[in-house]
N, C-alpha and C positions, 0 to 999 in steps of 0.2 A: 577619552579612553575611562578616566576616572568613574565618571556619571554612568557608563556603562558596566563597569564591574560592580559600582554601588548597586545598580540596578537589577544585575544578576544576584548578588547577595541578598538583596531585599527579597526577590522572587524565591529563590531558595528557602530563605528564612521563614517563608509563610507556607510551608509543607502543607499539602493537603491531607485532610483526614482519610482521604480513600486509600484504599490499599491496593498494591500491585496486583494486576491480573494476568492469569493466562489465558490467551486469546485465540480462537479458531476464526481465521479471516478467509471468507469465502466470496468470490465474484465470478462473474463469466469467465470461465478460463484460468481461474487462478484459485489456489488453496494455500494457505499460510498458516504457521504457527508460531505464536509469538508472545513476547512479556511486554507488558504495558507498566511503566511507571509514573505514578502521579510527581511533576514538579512543584507544582502550586495548586492553589483552590480551583483552578480552571483552566490548567494546561498539563498534558501528559504526554508522554514520548514512549513509542513501542518500537521495538526492533522484532523481526521476525525471519524465518525460514520460508522461504517460498517455492513452489511449482506454478508453472505458468503454460499456459497453451495459447496459440494465436489461431486457433482453427477457424476463427471467423473472418481473418483477414482477406483469403481468398473469396468468401462471399461479398465483399465489399470492393474489390479488386484493389487491395492495399498490399498484398504481399503473398508469401507463403506461409503455409502451416508449420510452426516450429513446436519443439517442446524444450521447456528451460527450466533450470534449476538456479536458486540462487539467494538472495536476500534483499531486506529492506528496511526501512523505517518509516514512521508515520507519526506526527504531532499532530495532536487533536486538542482543540481550543473549547471549551464549554463556557457561553456566556454567565452561568450561574456555578454555585459551588457543587451543585448535584448533578453528575452524568446522566441523571435522566431527563431528556429534554434535547432541546436542540445541541448539534455539534458541527463544527467545522473541521476538516482534517486534510493535511496536505502529506501525500506519500511519497516515497521514490525507492523504486525496486531496480536492481542490478542483476541479470540473470546470465548465466552461460547457455547460449541457445543452440539448437541443431533442427535442419529439417532437411527435406529434399525437393528440389527444384522439379519444375515441369520435365526437364530434360534427364531427371533420373540422378542428378549429382547432388552430393552430400554437401550442405552450406553449414558452417559452424561460426559462431562469434559472439560478440556479447551484445544483448538486449536492453535497453533502459526504457523504464516506464514511469514518468512520474505522473502524478494523479492528484486532483483536488475533488472533495466530497463534500457535501452538506447532507445532514442527515437528522434523525431523531433516535435518541436512546431511550430505552426503556428499562426498568428494574423487576422482572417477575419474582424473583426471591432475594433474600438478603445476601445471597453469594452469587447471582446469576445476572450479568447485565447482558442485553441485545441491543445492536445498534443496527440501523438499516439506513442506507443513504443513496443518493444519486450524484452523479457527477461527472467529470470529464478526465479521460486519460489520454496520454499520447504516446504511442509505441514506435521507438526508434529502434531499428537495428542495422548494422554494417557487416553481413556475413560473408565471408570467403567462401568461394568455391573454387573448384580446379580451373574452371575458365573465367574466373574475374570476381568482382565483389556483387553482392543482392543487398539493395538497401530498401529501407521502408521508412516512412515518416507519416504516420497515421493518427490522427485524432479520432475519437468516439465518446460516444456516451458511456456510462458504465453504472452498474449497481453493484452495491456491497452489502454484505451481511457478516458482522462481526459479533461473535459469542463469546463473553469473557466470563471467567469465574474467579472472583476475588480469593486470594490466597490469604 
């Protein structure tokens, strides 16, 4: 426990020169607005408010179309000190979802969406960062309907675009 605490103190003591960012997170069926804070030279954490749709699930036989609002967090690791370059990000989103079943029943409940992305960061200007990545996401929901529960557990490939503005 003492080693973990010491490692955390050392990690926070090597605070990155990077500045906090206001970020727009775009993906297939996702839009988010968040703030990313650098923790150390190669690691940052973001919190965001999100809107999400599962419009693609019926196309792959994975569930119903839902519309959801909630929030999430993303941890991003950069192998170097500069966020322009390779990155790996892990995200978790928790959403309040609603949709209509094929029988016309209203379904509501929580939707969970963990994701892992690998991508490339770019710095087109001194204040703007752009990240483009590919990864995998898991959509899980257990929605309540008048006639019972409606569940989905669907993995799929994802694409993300993150636009950041340094504050």
